[in-house]
C-alpha positions, 0 to 999 in steps of 0.5 A: 330624089332631085332637089329643085330648090335653087334658093341661092344660100346667103353666107358669110364667105369670109367668116367660112374662109377664116373657119377653114384656115382656123381648123387647119391651122389647129390640125397643123399644130396637133401633128407637129407635136408627134415624132415622125417614127409614130406617124403609121403607129395606132395609139389606140387599137380600134382607132385607124393609124395616125397617117389616116387623119392627116389625109382624112380632114382634107379628103373629107372636106372634099367629099363633103363640100366639092363632091357632094355639095358642089357635084364638082370632081375631087383632086385624087381619087385613089387618096380620096378614097383611101382617107375617106372613111373614119369610121372606126372597126368594131373589134381589134380582130376586124382593125387590123386588116382593114388598116393594117400591114397590107394598107399602103400608107403614102409618105407624110409628103405625100399626105401633106402635098394631098392637104394643100391641094385640098386646101386650095380647091376648098378655099376657092370653093368657099370664095367663089363657088354658087351656094345653092340648094340645088343639090340634097347635100346643100340644103341649109348649106349642109355640105359646107358646115359639115366640113367645117365641124368635121375637122374641129370634131377629130381634133378632139380624136387625136388629143386622145389618141395623143395623149395615149403615145409615150411622153418621149414621142411628144413635144411641148408647144413651143407656145404654151403658157401655164396659170400660175399664181394669182387668187382663186375665184370666190364661192358664192350662191347664184340664184336661177330664175324659173324659165325654159331649157331647151335642148336639141334642135328642130331640123326644120327650123334650117340650122346645122347639127349632127343627127344626134342633135335633133329633135327638140325638147323644151323644159320648163324649170323651177327656181334654183340655186347654184355656185359661181364657181365648180364645185369641189367633188365632195360636196357635189357627189354627197348632193347629188341625186338622179332626177326622178323623171328623164325631163328632170334635168335643171337644178338637181344637183343643186337645190333638189327642186329641178324641172319638168317636161313642158307638155308640148315637148316633143322628144327624138331619138335624133 
């Protein structure tokens, strides 16, 4: 159904551009950590090959913002289709035919060129394109924030894929620094006053979120205590008890007094 709302979104374009550039720089650094000879490998059988993700990140930004949000054409239909879907197959057997030997993956040089072209188009849009809620995907700026949040989400995917690679195929970051020495922080008890804890968000409020972050659940928590630093495993595991009800989520591991859902709380599966 067409959306008739023509409200112009008041978004901080400088912040959006900076956010996008941070995402792209972080992704570049992650891909630079691995050897070229594992670029077409699949460290996790139920994930796509590494090459897919370097193309998927810019392709998704084009699809989300440029195609769906602004209604504009992309830059390379063939590569955008190849890199469009990041959903994993259900089984190893179904993974191989889907992205296996028969898939003609481009060279890394072609993937990087595609990424640069996508960056130029996306950055121009973030700086200059009209952000109007005249399309479903642009309601509350969803197309913009989906593209930005998506890349950061997949950077976590890359990290646990890299974890599966042999050490010989990974490089230590040149600016890696370890925090050594110093005095450990002291432990002290912290009193947590009574109050409301809010989980999730109301979709009608207009905030961006993934589907599983909606809807809103608010619980009233009784006073509790905690420690100022992370508890060592034995004390924590020995004091933890499952909450008596799904809503009893506050303070259950420390004081045992927990919390209870408010009578007006609503629950949604997201």
